[in-house]
BALOBA-1460 file (C-alpha; in Angstrom, 3 decimals):
// residues 275
<rec num="1" residu="m" x="91.923" y="223.986" z="88.978"/>
<rec num="2" residu="r" x="89.126" y="224.207" z="91.890"/>
<rec num="3" residu="t" x="91.573" y="225.717" z="94.194"/>
<rec num="4" residu="f" x="92.788" y="228.151" z="91.541"/>
<rec num="5" residu="s" x="89.412" y="229.086" z="91.086"/>
<rec num="6" residu="m" x="88.773" y="230.146" z="94.469"/>
<rec num="7" residu="f" x="91.588" y="231.710" z="94.687"/>
<rec num="8" residu="c" x="90.304" y="234.163" z="91.969"/>
<rec num="9" residu="i" x="87.205" y="234.590" z="93.420"/>
<rec num="10" residu="i" x="88.772" y="235.360" z="96.862"/>
<rec num="11" residu="a" x="91.117" y="237.985" z="95.019"/>
<rec num="12" residu="c" x="88.427" y="239.404" z="93.266"/>
<rec num="13" residu="m" x="86.156" y="239.903" z="96.474"/>
<rec num="14" residu="l" x="89.246" y="241.759" z="98.291"/>
<rec num="15" residu="l" x="89.494" y="243.834" z="95.239"/>
<rec num="16" residu="t" x="86.164" y="244.868" z="95.293"/>
<rec num="17" residu="a" x="86.335" y="245.586" z="99.091"/>
<rec num="18" residu="g" x="89.248" y="247.637" z="98.129"/>
<rec num="19" residu="m" x="87.698" y="249.977" z="95.587"/>
<rec num="20" residu="a" x="84.610" y="250.419" z="97.860"/>
<rec num="21" residu="h" x="86.823" y="251.701" z="100.497"/>
<rec num="22" residu="a" x="88.562" y="253.612" z="98.097"/>
<rec num="23" residu="r" x="85.608" y="255.313" z="97.570"/>
<rec num="24" residu="d" x="84.920" y="255.969" z="101.008"/>
<rec num="25" residu="s" x="84.459" y="259.691" z="101.258"/>
<rec num="26" residu="f" x="82.939" y="262.596" z="103.516"/>
<rec num="27" residu="v" x="79.482" y="263.269" z="102.192"/>
<rec num="28" residu="i" x="78.058" y="267.240" z="102.616"/>
<rec num="29" residu="g" x="74.473" y="266.921" z="101.695"/>
<rec num="30" residu="v" x="72.995" y="270.155" z="100.787"/>
<rec num="31" residu="a" x="69.276" y="270.615" z="100.523"/>
<rec num="32" residu="p" x="68.043" y="271.353" z="96.886"/>
<rec num="33" residu="h" x="67.299" y="274.917" z="97.208"/>
<rec num="34" residu="t" x="68.340" y="275.797" z="93.838"/>
<rec num="35" residu="s" x="69.681" y="273.460" z="90.876"/>
<rec num="36" residu="a" x="72.204" y="270.823" z="91.671"/>
<rec num="37" residu="r" x="74.735" y="272.263" z="89.090"/>
<rec num="38" residu="v" x="74.363" y="275.324" z="90.818"/>
<rec num="39" residu="i" x="74.700" y="273.377" z="94.248"/>
<rec num="40" residu="l" x="77.887" y="271.674" z="93.092"/>
<rec num="41" residu="e" x="79.511" y="274.948" z="91.695"/>
<rec num="42" residu="m" x="78.668" y="276.930" z="94.932"/>
<rec num="43" residu="y" x="79.903" y="274.310" z="97.502"/>
<rec num="44" residu="q" x="83.424" y="273.611" z="95.558"/>
<rec num="45" residu="p" x="85.432" y="275.693" z="97.591"/>
<rec num="46" residu="l" x="84.334" y="274.143" z="100.696"/>
<rec num="47" residu="r" x="84.673" y="270.811" z="99.439"/>
<rec num="48" residu="q" x="88.176" y="271.498" z="98.425"/>
<rec num="49" residu="y" x="88.945" y="273.072" z="101.955"/>
<rec num="50" residu="l" x="87.759" y="270.275" z="104.062"/>
<rec num="51" residu="e" x="89.356" y="267.515" z="101.829"/>
<rec num="52" residu="k" x="92.717" y="269.266" z="102.661"/>
<rec num="53" residu="t" x="91.724" y="269.659" z="106.598"/>
<rec num="54" residu="l" x="90.263" y="266.131" z="106.499"/>
<rec num="55" residu="g" x="92.764" y="264.058" z="104.544"/>
<rec num="56" residu="m" x="89.827" y="262.366" z="102.728"/>
<rec num="57" residu="p" x="87.715" y="262.778" z="99.748"/>
<rec num="58" residu="v" x="84.671" y="265.320" z="100.401"/>
<rec num="59" residu="e" x="81.632" y="264.845" z="98.291"/>
<rec num="60" residu="i" x="79.046" y="267.256" z="97.784"/>
<rec num="61" residu="v" x="75.370" y="265.610" z="97.032"/>
<rec num="62" residu="t" x="71.786" y="266.973" z="97.022"/>
<rec num="63" residu="a" x="68.205" y="265.468" z="96.278"/>
<rec num="64" residu="p" x="65.633" y="265.724" z="93.342"/>
<rec num="65" residu="d" x="63.337" y="267.674" z="96.071"/>
<rec num="66" residu="f" x="63.351" y="268.755" z="99.675"/>
<rec num="67" residu="d" x="60.868" y="265.639" z="100.736"/>
<rec num="68" residu="t" x="63.761" y="263.250" z="99.357"/>
<rec num="69" residu="f" x="66.515" y="265.162" z="100.977"/>
<rec num="70" residu="a" x="64.571" y="264.666" z="104.463"/>
<rec num="71" residu="r" x="64.388" y="261.284" z="104.247"/>
<rec num="72" residu="r" x="68.092" y="260.275" z="103.392"/>
<rec num="73" residu="g" x="69.308" y="262.913" z="105.837"/>
<rec num="74" residu="l" x="66.839" y="260.872" z="108.491"/>
<rec num="75" residu="a" x="68.494" y="257.696" z="106.986"/>
<rec num="76" residu="n" x="71.746" y="259.029" z="107.820"/>
<rec num="77" residu="e" x="73.493" y="259.362" z="104.536"/>
<rec num="78" residu="f" x="74.884" y="262.389" z="105.038"/>
<rec num="79" residu="d" x="77.869" y="263.485" z="107.343"/>
<rec num="80" residu="i" x="77.067" y="266.933" z="107.010"/>
<rec num="81" residu="a" x="73.795" y="268.266" z="106.135"/>
<rec num="82" residu="v" x="73.089" y="271.828" z="104.623"/>
<rec num="83" residu="t" x="69.415" y="272.580" z="105.266"/>
<rec num="84" residu="t" x="66.758" y="275.146" z="106.358"/>
<rec num="85" residu="g" x="66.558" y="275.397" z="110.031"/>
<rec num="86" residu="h" x="63.029" y="273.296" z="109.850"/>
<rec num="87" residu="q" x="64.749" y="270.131" z="108.518"/>
<rec num="88" residu="a" x="68.006" y="270.753" z="110.712"/>
<rec num="89" residu="r" x="65.583" y="270.609" z="113.679"/>
<rec num="90" residu="l" x="63.964" y="267.141" z="112.414"/>
<rec num="91" residu="f" x="67.230" y="265.755" z="112.037"/>
<rec num="92" residu="q" x="68.208" y="266.908" z="115.302"/>
<rec num="93" residu="t" x="65.448" y="265.522" z="117.540"/>
<rec num="94" residu="d" x="64.730" y="262.320" z="114.995"/>
<rec num="95" residu="a" x="68.208" y="261.188" z="113.960"/>
<rec num="96" residu="k" x="70.515" y="263.051" z="116.599"/>
<rec num="97" residu="y" x="72.344" y="265.273" z="114.098"/>
<rec num="98" residu="i" x="74.503" y="267.677" z="116.230"/>
<rec num="99" residu="p" x="74.163" y="271.550" z="115.203"/>
<rec num="100" residu="l" x="77.219" y="273.387" z="113.998"/>
<rec num="101" residu="l" x="76.504" y="276.847" z="112.496"/>
<rec num="102" residu="t" x="74.433" y="278.899" z="110.375"/>
<rec num="103" residu="y" x="74.884" y="281.799" z="107.792"/>
<rec num="104" residu="r" x="74.462" y="285.518" z="109.230"/>
<rec num="105" residu="a" x="72.166" y="286.643" z="106.505"/>
<rec num="106" residu="d" x="68.721" y="286.777" z="107.599"/>
<rec num="107" residu="f" x="66.657" y="284.041" z="105.672"/>
<rec num="108" residu="k" x="63.441" y="284.808" z="104.794"/>
<rec num="109" residu="a" x="60.586" y="283.550" z="102.532"/>
<rec num="110" residu="v" x="58.952" y="285.573" z="99.825"/>
<rec num="111" residu="a" x="55.897" y="285.299" z="97.386"/>
<rec num="112" residu="l" x="56.387" y="286.619" z="93.956"/>
<rec num="113" residu="v" x="54.440" y="287.566" z="91.271"/>
<rec num="114" residu="a" x="55.374" y="289.281" z="87.654"/>
<rec num="115" residu="s" x="56.607" y="292.526" z="87.850"/>
<rec num="116" residu="g" x="53.625" y="293.538" z="85.568"/>
<rec num="117" residu="s" x="51.050" y="291.544" z="87.264"/>
<rec num="118" residu="p" x="47.709" y="292.950" z="88.101"/>
<rec num="119" residu="a" x="47.598" y="291.363" z="91.681"/>
<rec num="120" residu="k" x="47.737" y="293.995" z="94.311"/>
<rec num="121" residu="k" x="46.226" y="291.800" z="97.302"/>
<rec num="122" residu="p" x="46.552" y="288.243" z="98.269"/>
<rec num="123" residu="s" x="42.659" y="287.839" z="97.392"/>
<rec num="124" residu="d" x="43.633" y="288.616" z="93.706"/>
<rec num="125" residu="l" x="45.519" y="285.141" z="93.447"/>
<rec num="126" residu="k" x="42.112" y="283.066" z="94.328"/>
<rec num="127" residu="g" x="41.780" y="280.545" z="91.657"/>
<rec num="128" residu="k" x="45.383" y="281.003" z="90.338"/>
<rec num="129" residu="q" x="48.639" y="278.894" z="89.338"/>
<rec num="130" residu="i" x="50.992" y="278.861" z="92.496"/>
<rec num="131" residu="l" x="54.147" y="277.385" z="92.480"/>
<rec num="132" residu="g" x="56.329" y="275.948" z="95.681"/>
<rec num="133" residu="l" x="59.524" y="273.886" z="95.835"/>
<rec num="134" residu="s" x="58.212" y="270.567" z="97.556"/>
<rec num="135" residu="p" x="55.797" y="270.271" z="100.776"/>
<rec num="136" residu="a" x="58.516" y="269.762" z="103.051"/>
<rec num="137" residu="s" x="60.242" y="273.078" z="102.123"/>
<rec num="138" residu="l" x="60.441" y="275.974" z="104.519"/>
<rec num="139" residu="v" x="59.739" y="278.449" z="102.156"/>
<rec num="140" residu="t" x="56.695" y="276.220" z="100.896"/>
<rec num="141" residu="l" x="55.148" y="275.785" z="103.948"/>
<rec num="142" residu="w" x="55.612" y="279.358" z="104.970"/>
<rec num="143" residu="g" x="53.492" y="280.179" z="101.519"/>
<rec num="144" residu="l" x="50.944" y="277.680" z="102.462"/>
<rec num="145" residu="h" x="50.469" y="279.407" z="106.002"/>
<rec num="146" residu="w" x="50.092" y="282.550" z="104.101"/>
<rec num="147" residu="l" x="47.470" y="281.015" z="101.810"/>
<rec num="148" residu="k" x="45.623" y="279.775" z="104.482"/>
<rec num="149" residu="e" x="45.802" y="282.981" z="106.358"/>
<rec num="150" residu="n" x="44.700" y="285.138" z="103.400"/>
<rec num="151" residu="r" x="41.931" y="282.626" z="102.908"/>
<rec num="152" residu="i" x="43.094" y="281.203" z="99.580"/>
<rec num="153" residu="d" x="42.492" y="277.580" z="98.741"/>
<rec num="154" residu="a" x="45.959" y="275.798" z="98.202"/>
<rec num="155" residu="s" x="45.050" y="273.009" z="96.073"/>
<rec num="156" residu="t" x="46.189" y="275.400" z="93.068"/>
<rec num="157" residu="v" x="49.587" y="274.894" z="94.458"/>
<rec num="158" residu="k" x="52.094" y="273.233" z="92.245"/>
<rec num="159" residu="f" x="55.529" y="272.049" z="93.087"/>
<rec num="160" residu="v" x="58.564" y="272.170" z="91.094"/>
<rec num="161" residu="s" x="62.309" y="271.500" z="91.469"/>
<rec num="162" residu="a" x="63.742" y="274.545" z="92.091"/>
<rec num="163" residu="s" x="63.837" y="278.059" z="92.856"/>
<rec num="164" residu="d" x="65.137" y="279.305" z="89.226"/>
<rec num="165" residu="s" x="62.173" y="277.197" z="87.763"/>
<rec num="166" residu="v" x="59.890" y="279.193" z="89.815"/>
<rec num="167" residu="a" x="60.955" y="282.278" z="88.430"/>
<rec num="168" residu="q" x="61.129" y="281.223" z="84.962"/>
<rec num="169" residu="l" x="57.878" y="279.878" z="84.958"/>
<rec num="170" residu="i" x="56.124" y="283.244" z="86.686"/>
<rec num="171" residu="v" x="58.278" y="285.275" z="84.177"/>
<rec num="172" residu="s" x="56.814" y="283.147" z="81.530"/>
<rec num="173" residu="g" x="53.329" y="283.623" z="82.373"/>
<rec num="174" residu="e" x="52.895" y="279.617" z="83.133"/>
<rec num="175" residu="a" x="52.272" y="280.861" z="87.174"/>
<rec num="176" residu="a" x="50.684" y="283.792" z="88.846"/>
<rec num="177" residu="a" x="53.146" y="283.438" z="91.824"/>
<rec num="178" residu="g" x="55.659" y="281.215" z="93.864"/>
<rec num="179" residu="f" x="57.539" y="280.770" z="96.820"/>
<rec num="180" residu="t" x="60.887" y="280.724" z="96.975"/>
<rec num="181" residu="s" x="63.856" y="282.251" z="99.681"/>
<rec num="182" residu="l" x="64.787" y="285.874" z="99.615"/>
<rec num="183" residu="a" x="68.345" y="284.689" z="98.867"/>
<rec num="184" residu="n" x="67.570" y="283.219" z="96.004"/>
<rec num="185" residu="y" x="65.338" y="285.606" z="94.283"/>
<rec num="186" residu="q" x="68.104" y="288.290" z="94.965"/>
<rec num="187" residu="k" x="70.640" y="285.939" z="92.838"/>
<rec num="188" residu="l" x="68.619" y="285.676" z="89.986"/>
<rec num="189" residu="a" x="70.023" y="287.330" z="86.879"/>
<rec num="190" residu="p" x="68.796" y="290.997" z="87.016"/>
<rec num="191" residu="a" x="67.324" y="290.347" z="83.492"/>
<rec num="192" residu="v" x="65.119" y="287.881" z="85.666"/>
<rec num="193" residu="r" x="64.985" y="289.492" z="88.667"/>
<rec num="194" residu="g" x="63.633" y="292.463" z="86.742"/>
<rec num="195" residu="q" x="60.609" y="290.983" z="85.483"/>
<rec num="196" residu="l" x="59.397" y="289.942" z="88.922"/>
<rec num="197" residu="r" x="58.261" y="291.892" z="92.438"/>
<rec num="198" residu="i" x="57.932" y="290.693" z="96.051"/>
<rec num="199" residu="f" x="54.444" y="290.288" z="96.761"/>
<rec num="200" residu="a" x="54.657" y="288.895" z="100.568"/>
<rec num="201" residu="e" x="57.814" y="288.438" z="102.537"/>
<rec num="202" residu="s" x="58.120" y="286.427" z="105.711"/>
<rec num="203" residu="k" x="59.807" y="287.524" z="108.940"/>
<rec num="204" residu="s" x="63.407" y="286.184" z="109.513"/>
<rec num="205" residu="m" x="63.574" y="282.270" z="110.379"/>
<rec num="206" residu="a" x="66.348" y="279.959" z="110.620"/>
<rec num="207" residu="g" x="68.238" y="279.751" z="107.529"/>
<rec num="208" residu="r" x="70.413" y="276.921" z="106.124"/>
<rec num="209" residu="v" x="71.985" y="275.296" z="109.143"/>
<rec num="210" residu="y" x="74.999" y="273.146" z="108.849"/>
<rec num="211" residu="v" x="74.272" y="269.723" z="111.093"/>
<rec num="212" residu="l" x="76.806" y="266.861" z="111.785"/>
<rec num="213" residu="n" x="75.829" y="263.437" z="111.778"/>
<rec num="214" residu="r" x="76.362" y="261.877" z="115.622"/>
<rec num="215" residu="r" x="78.582" y="259.313" z="114.038"/>
<rec num="216" residu="n" x="81.172" y="261.708" z="113.455"/>
<rec num="217" residu="a" x="80.680" y="263.302" z="116.880"/>
<rec num="218" residu="g" x="84.375" y="262.358" z="117.424"/>
<rec num="219" residu="l" x="85.502" y="264.977" z="114.859"/>
<rec num="220" residu="q" x="83.195" y="267.452" z="115.734"/>
<rec num="221" residu="k" x="85.762" y="270.064" z="117.048"/>
<rec num="222" residu="k" x="87.956" y="269.305" z="114.107"/>
<rec num="223" residu="i" x="85.280" y="269.991" z="111.483"/>
<rec num="224" residu="n" x="83.887" y="272.991" z="113.463"/>
<rec num="225" residu="a" x="87.382" y="274.479" z="113.697"/>
<rec num="226" residu="a" x="87.724" y="273.602" z="109.711"/>
<rec num="227" residu="l" x="84.358" y="275.470" z="109.096"/>
<rec num="228" residu="w" x="85.352" y="278.842" z="110.841"/>
<rec num="229" residu="a" x="89.033" y="278.674" z="109.292"/>
<rec num="230" residu="f" x="87.318" y="278.173" z="106.046"/>
<rec num="231" residu="a" x="85.374" y="281.250" z="106.980"/>
<rec num="232" residu="a" x="88.178" y="283.505" z="106.819"/>
<rec num="233" residu="t" x="89.874" y="282.520" z="103.441"/>
<rec num="234" residu="p" x="89.343" y="284.589" z="100.476"/>
<rec num="235" residu="e" x="87.715" y="281.984" z="98.673"/>
<rec num="236" residu="a" x="85.017" y="281.722" z="101.652"/>
<rec num="237" residu="k" x="84.651" y="285.653" z="101.444"/>
<rec num="238" residu="t" x="84.148" y="285.364" z="97.898"/>
<rec num="239" residu="y" x="81.418" y="282.204" z="98.399"/>
<rec num="240" residu="f" x="79.453" y="284.468" z="100.923"/>
<rec num="241" residu="a" x="79.553" y="287.757" z="98.629"/>
<rec num="242" residu="n" x="78.386" y="285.950" z="95.710"/>
<rec num="243" residu="n" x="75.694" y="284.192" z="97.616"/>
<rec num="244" residu="k" x="74.497" y="287.289" z="99.583"/>
<rec num="245" residu="l" x="75.316" y="284.800" z="103.195"/>
<rec num="246" residu="e" x="77.582" y="287.479" z="104.698"/>
<rec num="247" residu="g" x="79.807" y="284.679" z="106.500"/>
<rec num="248" residu="y" x="79.009" y="281.988" z="109.089"/>
<rec num="249" residu="r" x="77.755" y="282.759" z="112.882"/>
<rec num="250" residu="a" x="76.962" y="280.459" z="115.868"/>
<rec num="251" residu="l" x="73.216" y="279.422" z="116.056"/>
<rec num="252" residu="r" x="71.199" y="281.191" z="119.075"/>
<rec num="253" residu="a" x="69.962" y="279.617" z="122.109"/>
<rec num="254" residu="s" x="66.271" y="278.060" z="121.137"/>
<rec num="255" residu="e" x="66.803" y="279.010" z="117.476"/>
<rec num="256" residu="l" x="66.239" y="275.583" z="116.241"/>
<rec num="257" residu="k" x="63.720" y="274.594" z="118.862"/>
<rec num="258" residu="e" x="61.551" y="277.417" z="117.503"/>
<rec num="259" residu="m" x="61.317" y="275.121" z="114.237"/>
<rec num="260" residu="d" x="59.446" y="272.566" z="115.745"/>
<rec num="261" residu="p" x="56.091" y="273.535" z="114.344"/>
<rec num="262" residu="f" x="57.428" y="273.515" z="110.661"/>
<rec num="263" residu="a" x="59.532" y="270.125" z="111.603"/>
<rec num="264" residu="a" x="56.453" y="268.621" z="112.609"/>
<rec num="265" residu="e" x="54.809" y="269.633" z="109.234"/>
<rec num="266" residu="v" x="57.744" y="268.087" z="107.259"/>
<rec num="267" residu="r" x="57.330" y="264.722" z="109.694"/>
<rec num="268" residu="k" x="53.877" y="264.680" z="108.660"/>
<rec num="269" residu="v" x="54.418" y="264.863" z="105.051"/>
<rec num="270" residu="l" x="56.774" y="261.747" z="105.165"/>
<rec num="271" residu="n" x="54.591" y="259.933" z="106.766"/>
<rec num="272" residu="s" x="51.597" y="260.848" z="104.654"/>
<rec num="273" residu="t" x="54.180" y="259.694" z="101.473"/>
<rec num="274" residu="a" x="55.578" y="256.660" z="103.230"/>
<rec num="275" residu="k" x="55.700" y="254.056" z="100.889"/>
C-alpha cells in the first residue's frame, strides 16, 4: 500500500510538471499606456503571428501601472518588453535587454485640458487637480518637468491607471488638466477628443520600443525577422493605421542613451518605493 501511495505521489508530481511545461509561453509585456483590455486587443495580431513563427504559445501581459511594469521587466518576467524609451533604456542598462525596433510615428507627451477650460497659460493651473499615469511613466515625468519649469507645485498631481481615464476625468470636470501621449489622445473617441484641447506638447521622444530579454539572445535574428515580416502583413498595416503608429523603424544611434536622465528618474522612483 505504501509503495502504491508513493507511486501515486510521483505520478502526480510528473503530471504537474508536464502541465507546467505545457503552459510555458513566450511572454510579451506591454507597458500600461491604456487599459488592459485595449492592450490585449491591440496586440492580438502580433501574438497570433509570433505563435505561428516561433511554434509556441505567445502571451500578451501588462501591469496595473508603469512602476509595477518596470519592476516586472527588471525581474526578467518578459521575453519581449514593449515600453517607452526611458524604461527600454532602463531594461537595457540594468537587466541587459537587447533593443530591437520602435515605431515610425513621433512620440510626444501632451498636457490636456477641457475644450472649454478658462486656462490660457501654465500659471492658470496653479493649485488645480492635475492627472498623470504613474511616477515612472514617460509622459508623467515629462509633465512633472513641465510643471517645474513653469513654477507649478506638483503636489496636486494625482496618478491614475490609464490614458482614457485621464481624458474622462478631465471631461467630467474632476481634474483641470492631465498628461498623456499624443497618440493616445488621437485615439480617443471623437466625442471625447472634441471635449479636450492640447495645452502643451513635448518635443519628439523615443516612443514604444521593443526590447528582447537576453535569455532569448539565440532567437534574436529569428524574432527580429518575424517582426519585420509581420509589419508587411495586412493585419499589421491595419494595426499601425488604427493606432497611428505608421509602421516599424530601426532605432537611431544613441536614441536610447538620450533617455538616460528619464531612466535615472525611474530608477529613483523604484528605489524610493522599494518594499
